[in-house]
LOMI-209561 format. One record per residue: residue in three letters; x, y, z of N, C-alpha, C in turn. Coordinates in pm, whole numbers, padded with zeros to 5 digits, always signed. Example, Ala and Ser with C-alpha at 12.3 -4.5 7.8 and 13.67 -1.06 7.14 Angstrom:
2
ALA+01319-00569+00780+01230-00450+00780+01320-00330+00780/SER+01285-00225+00708+01367-00106+00714+01290+00003+00787/
//
This chain:
202
MET-00513-00928+01972-00589-00978+01857-00723-00905+01850/ASN-00761-00863+01731-00887-00793+01711-01004-00891+01729/LYS-01093-00862+01826-01202-00954+01857-01301-00966+01741/ALA-01327-00852+01674-01421-00856+01562-01367-00944+01449/LEU-01234-00935+01427-01171-01018+01324-01183-01166+01360/PHE-01156-01199+01488-01160-01338+01530-01302-01395+01517/GLU-01402-01315+01555-01541-01362+01543-01577-01385+01397/LYS-01526-01298+01307-01552-01314+01165-01485-01441+01112/VAL-01363-01466+01158-01290-01587+01116-01365-01712+01162/LYS-01413-01712+01287-01486-01827+01339-01614-01852+01258/ALA-01683-01743+01222-01806-01757+01144-01776-01814+01006/ASN-01666-01768+00943-01631-01815+00809-01583-01960+00809/CYS-01530-02005+00923-01469-02139+00929-01552-02238+01008/LYS-01678-02205+01039-01758-02290+01127-01781-02430+01070/ASP-01777-02443+00938-01803-02574+00875-01676-02653+00846/TYR-01561-02602+00887-01435-02668+00852-01389-02769+00957/GLY-01453-02769+01073-01415-02865+01176-01283-02835+01243/LEU-01241-02709+01240-01113-02670+01300-01136-02621+01443/SER-01040-02648+01530-01053-02609+01670-01038-02459+01687/GLU-01097-02408+01795-01085-02265+01824-00940-02228+01854/LYS-00866-02321+01912-00725-02297+01941-00647-02272+01813/TYR-00675-02355+01710-00606-02337+01582-00647-02205+01518/LEU-00777-02174+01521-00824-02048+01461-00764-01927+01533/THR-00749-01939+01665-00686-01829+01742-00541-01810+01697/ALA-00469-01921+01684-00327-01915+01646-00309-01854+01507/ILE-00388-01901+01410-00371-01852+01273-00415-01706+01260/THR-00517-01667+01338-00562-01526+01335-00456-01435+01394/GLU-00392-01479+01503-00286-01397+01565-00166-01382+01473/LYS-00132-01491+01402-00012-01488+01317-00035-01408+01189/ILE-00152-01425+01128-00176-01363+00998-00248-01228+01010/GLY-00333-01216+01110-00412-01093+01122-00352-00990+01214/GLY-00223-01002+01242-00159-00910+01335-00155-00765+01290/ASN-00165-00741+01157-00160-00602+01111-00293-00530+01129/ILE-00397-00602+01172-00523-00538+01208-00514-00502+01356/GLU-00515-00373+01387-00501-00330+01526-00614-00387+01612/ASP-00582-00410+01743-00680-00471+01833-00809-00389+01843/ASP-00796-00256+01833-00914-00171+01849-00967-00120+01715/SER-00921-00178+01605-00965-00133+01473-01112-00167+01450/THR-01183-00073+01385-01324-00096+01349-01342-00086+01198/ASP-01233-00093+01125-01239-00086+00979-01300-00216+00925/GLU-01429-00212+00895-01501-00333+00856-01447-00393+00726/ASN-01407-00308+00631-01355-00358+00504-01225-00434+00524/ALA-01135-00375+00603-01005-00440+00629-01025-00570+00707/ILE-01116-00568+00803-01143-00688+00883-01203-00798+00796/GLU-01298-00760+00709-01362-00857+00620-01261-00920+00525/GLU-01174-00837+00467-01074-00886+00372-00977-00982+00440/MET-00928-00944+00559-00833-01029+00631-00900-01159+00676/ALA-01026-01151+00721-01098-01272+00765-01114-01369+00650/ASN-01140-01317+00531-01155-01404+00413-01023-01472+00378/GLN-00912-01398+00388-00780-01456+00360-00749-01569+00459/ILE-00776-01544+00586-00750-01646+00689-00838-01768+00666/ALA-00965-01744+00629-01057-01855+00605-01011-01939+00487/ASP-00960-01874+00382-00911-01949+00265-00796-02042+00305/ILE-00704-01989+00386-00590-02070+00429-00637-02182+00521/ALA-00731-02151+00610-00784-02253+00701-00853-02364+00622/LYS-00925-02327+00516-00993-02426+00433-00893-02519+00367/GLU-00783-02461+00314-00679-02542+00252-00617-02636+00354/THR-00594-02584+00475-00534-02666+00581-00625-02782+00618/GLN-00756-02753+00630-00852-02858+00664-00856-02966+00556/GLY-00851-02920+00429-00851-03015+00317-00728-03103+00319/GLU-00613-03044+00349-00489-03122+00355-00496-03225+00468/ALA-00552-03182+00584-00561-03273+00697-00654-03391+00666/THR-00763-03361+00596-00857-03467+00560-00793-03567+00465/ARG-00722-03517+00365-00655-03605+00268-00547-03689+00337/TRP-00476-03624+00428-00370-03694+00499-00428-03808+00584/ALA-00538-03779+00653-00601-03880+00738-00656-03995+00656/SER-00714-03963+00541-00773-04069+00457-00665-04161+00402/LYS-00546-04108+00379-00437-04192+00327-00383-04286+00435/LYS-00403-04246+00561-00354-04328+00671-00448-04443+00706/LYS-00574-04436+00656-00670-04541+00687-00629-04671+00618/PRO-00637-04786+00690-00604-04916+00625-00708-04950+00521/LYS-00662-05005+00410-00754-05045+00304-00827-05172+00345/SER-00955-05179+00316-01034-05298+00345-00999-05408+00246/ASP-01023-05532+00291-00995-05645+00203-01084-05640+00080/LYS-01028-05667-00037-01102-05662-00162-01086-05794-00235/LYS-01186-05828-00310-01176-05944-00396-01087-05911-00514/ASP-01032-06012-00575-00939-05989-00685-01000-05912-00799/ASP-01133-05929-00818-01193-05864-00934-01248-05726-00902/GLU-01228-05678-00775-01274-05544-00742-01168-05442-00779/PRO-01212-05326-00826-01115-05222-00862-01048-05164-00740/ASP-00930-05118-00753-00857-05051-00647-00920-04917-00618/GLU-00901-04862-00496-00959-04733-00457-00913-04620-00547/ASP-00792-04633-00598-00737-04525-00679-00780-04535-00824/GLY-00860-04636-00858-00903-04648-00997-00916-04794-01035/ASP-00963-04821-01154-00978-04958-01200-00844-05025-01216/ASP-00840-05152-01172-00718-05230-01194-00707-05263-01341/SER-00589-05270-01391-00568-05306-01532-00494-05438-01540/ASP-00516-05510-01648-00452-05639-01669-00321-05616-01742/ASP-00216-05680-01693-00085-05661-01757-00064-05756-01874/GLY-00169-05830-01911-00158-05922-02024-00129-06063-01982/GLU-00093-06083-01852-00062-06217-01804-00160-06258-01695/GLY-00274-06187-01691-00376-06223-01594-00354-06161-01458/LYS-00247-06081-01439-00219-06019-01312-00274-05876-01311/LYS-00326-05840-01197-00378-05706-01182-00266-05612-01142/THR-00259-05501-01210-00156-05402-01177-00223-05271-01140/LYS-00173-05208-01036-00228-05080-00990-00170-04968-01073/PRO-00255-04877-01123-00203-04764-01200-00100-04688-01118/LYS+00004-04645-01182+00111-04572-01114+00062-04435-01073/ALA+00079-04402-00944+00033-04272-00893+00133-04164-00928/ASP+00079-04046-00947+00167-03931-00970+00238-03896-00840/ASP+00332-03807-00848+00400-03762-00728+00299-03706-00630/ASN+00326-03720-00501+00233-03675-00397+00203-03526-00411/PRO+00076-03490-00438+00042-03348-00456+00038-03272-00325/ASP+00035-03347-00211+00029-03280-00082+00153-03194-00057/ASP+00268-03243-00102+00392-03167-00082+00383-03031-00149/ASP+00330-03029-00272+00318-02902-00344+00222-02808-00273/ARG+00113-02862-00220+00015-02777-00152+00072-02720-00023/ILE+00148-02802+00049+00210-02754+00173+00310-02644+00142/ILE+00389-02664+00037+00486-02562-00003+00413-02432-00041/LYS+00300-02449-00111+00222-02332-00151+00170-02256-00029/LEU+00120-02331+00070+00070-02268+00192+00181-02197+00267/GLN+00298-02261+00274+00411-02199+00342+00452-02070+00272/LYS+00447-02072+00138+00482-01952+00062+00382-01840+00087/GLU+00252-01877+00091+00148-01776+00117+00165-01714+00256/LEU+00196-01799+00354+00217-01748+00490+00338-01654+00496/ALA+00444-01692+00425+00564-01608+00422+00534-01473+00357/GLU+00454-01475+00249+00419-01350+00181+00333-01262+00271/LEU+00240-01324+00344+00156-01246+00436+00240-01184+00547/LYS+00337-01261+00598+00424-01210+00703+00508-01094+00652/ALA+00562-01110+00530+00643-01004+00470+00559-00879+00447/GLY+00435-00900+00403+00345-00787+00380+00314-00714+00509/LYS+00296-00791+00617+00269-00730+00747+00389-00647+00793/GLU+00510-00702+00780+00631-00630+00822+00651-00504+00739/LYS+00621-00514+00608+00634-00397+00521+00537-00288+00561/ALA+00412-00327+00591+00309-00230+00631+00347-00161+00762/GLU+00401-00239+00856+00443-00182+00984+00558-00084+00964/ARG+00653-00119+00876+00766-00030+00848+00719+00100+00783/GLU+00627+00088+00688+00575+00207+00620+00499+00297+00717/ALA+00426+00237+00809+00352+00315+00909+00449+00388+01001/LEU+00559+00322+01034+00661+00383+01119+00725+00502+01049/ILE+00754+00485+00920+00815+00594+00841+00719+00712+00830/LYS+00591+00682+00805+00490+00787+00794+00477+00865+00923/ALA+00480+00794+01035+00470+00859+01165+00590+00950+01189/ALA+00709+00903+01152+00830+00983+01169+00827+01106+01079/GLN+00774+01090+00958+00761+01203+00866+00672+01311+00927/THR+00560+01268+00982+00467+01363+01045+00530+01430+01166/LYS+00599+01350+01247+00662+01404+01368+00763+01512+01336/HIS+00844+01487+01235+00952+01581+01202+00913+01681+01092/GLU+00785+01676+01051+00731+01773+00954+00809+01773+00823/ILE+00838+01653+00774+00908+01640+00646+00804+01655+00535/PRO+00824+01747+00440+00725+01765+00332+00718+01644+00240/ASP+00601+01625+00178+00579+01508+00092+00675+01506-00027/TRP+00709+01625-00080+00797+01628-00197+00935+01570-00165/ARG+00976+01584-00038+01108+01531-00001+01104+01379+00014/MET+00984+01324+00037+00971+01180+00057+00970+01103-00074/LYS+00945+01173-00186+00940+01105-00315+01076+01044-00350/GLY+01076+00915-00371+01199+00847-00408+01294+00823-00291/LEU+01253+00865-00169+01339+00849-00053+01336+00705-00004/LYS+01451+00645+00011+01463+00507+00057+01527+00508+00195/VAL+01450+00463+00294+01503+00452+00429+01569+00315+00444/PRO+01699+00310+00470+01767+00180+00481+01699+00090+00584/ASP+01696-00039+00555+01629-00134+00643+01691-00137+00783/ASP+01822-00112+00791+01889-00119+00921+01898+00016+00990/ALA+01833+00118+00932+01842+00252+00989+01734+00273+01095/ASP+01766+00356+01196+01666+00398+01292+01581+00505+01224/VAL+01452+00475+01206+01365+00563+01127+01359+00703+01185/ASP+01345+00715+01317+01333+00847+01379+01460+00930+01360/GLU+01575+00868+01382+01701+00940+01365+01723+00977+01218/PHE+01686+00887+01128+01701+00913+00985+01619+01034+00943/MET+01495+01042+00989+01407+01153+00955+01455+01283+01020/ALA+01510+01273+01140+01563+01391+01208+01679+01450+01127/ASP+01764+01364+01071+01876+01410+00988+01825+01476+00859/ILE+01721+01418+00800+01663+01476+00679+01610+01615+00709/LYS+01541+01629+00821+01486+01759+00858+01597+01862+00878/GLN+01704+01821+00946+01815+01913+00971+01879+01959+00840/ASP+01890+01867+00744+01945+01904+00613+01856+02007+00543/LEU+01724+01987+00552+01630+02080+00489+01638+02218+00554/ILE+01652+02220+00687+01664+02348+00758+01794+02417+00719/THR+01903+02341+00715+02034+02396+00680+02033+02457+00541/GLN+01959+02393+00449+01951+02442+00311+01840+02546+00292/ASN+01778+02587+00405+01668+02686+00401+01551+02641+00314/LEU+01528+02511+00309+01416+02458+00229+01288+02451+00312/ILE+01304+02447+00443+01188+02455+00532+01226+02546+00648/PRO+01129+02614+00708+01159+02703+00821+01196+02621+00943/ALA+01282+02675+01024+01324+02606+01145+01230+02643+01258/ASN+01174+02544+01323+01095+02572+01443+01190+02587+01560/SER+01136+02610+01677+01223+02634+01792+01315+02516+01819/GLU+01262+02395+01804+01344+02275+01828+01451+02263+01721/GLY+01408+02287+01596+01503+02276+01486+01610+02385+01495/ALA+01568+02506+01531+01663+02616+01541+01765+02587+01650/LYS+01715+02531+01761+01805+02496+01871+01907+02393+01826/ALA+01859+02291+01753+01949+02187+01705+02051+02245+01609/ALA+02004+02336+01522+02094+02397+01425+02200+02480+01495/THR+02156+02557+01598+02250+02641+01672+02354+02557+01742/GLU+02310+02450+01806+02404+02362+01876+02503+02301+01778/LYS+02454+02266+01660+02543+02208+01560+02646+02311+01514/GLN+02601+02436+01494+02693+02542+01451+02798+02570+01558/VAL+02755+02568+01686+02849+02590+01795+02954+02480+01797/ASP+02908+02354+01781+03002+02242+01781+03101+02253+01665/GLU+03049+02292+01548+03137+02307+01432+03239+02418+01454/ALA+03193+02529+01513+03285+02641+01539+03392+02601+01639/ALA+03351+02527+01741+03446+02482+01843+03548+02387+01781/ASP+03501+02296+01696+03593+02203+01631+03691+02278+01541/SER+03642+02380+01470+03728+02458+01382+03834+02533+01461/LEU+03793+02594+01575+03887+02667+01659+03992+02574+01715/LEU+03948+02460+01762+04040+02360+01818+04141+02315+01713/GLU+04092+02296+01591+04180+02251+01482+04284+02358+01449/SER+04240+02484+01450+04335+02593+01417+04441+02608+01526/ILE+04402+02588+01654+04498+02598+01762+04598+02483+01755/THR+04546+02364+01726+04631+02244+01717+04731+02259+01603/ALA+04686+02320+01493+04771+02334+01376+04890+02425+01406/LYS+04870+02524+01494+04980+02616+01531+05081+02541+01616/
//
């Protein structure tokens, strides 16, 4: 976990009454795409603000939940209910206004959705970084990457290695010593397979 990010989160959430254990957990889960040794102040600031917003919503939900659990104090018949003024049903009886559906459920669902989106964004960023690293490693030109879709279940390094070999075979990029060796080995294997096939056919 990035220490600068965690300190920023604690500073942003100091008035929310949340424990350091909770702040540590939410920072680790949501701020994982910020590298531990990152010093990118803009990225750290943006992520800290996102975490603080979610923490604030969580604190608000906890407060509302706790207040609903408190027992209501005894009231006189002519005192209004906590949820609003009592109304007369026309027969001298006090009726409590009908409450809307519990809004807490919607807020919890919203928070869960936001967390899922953040997690998906983190996984996407990690995948893109992996692809970029493989592109650099295998010296794949940018023009070849345009529109290129790496399957989700594919090994990124092997996929990029195959792309490079295709480019070398088509003389679209020069073969380095490693690439030339791979190409030569592939040609030898193909020649051996062809010879074996011709002998078998006889």
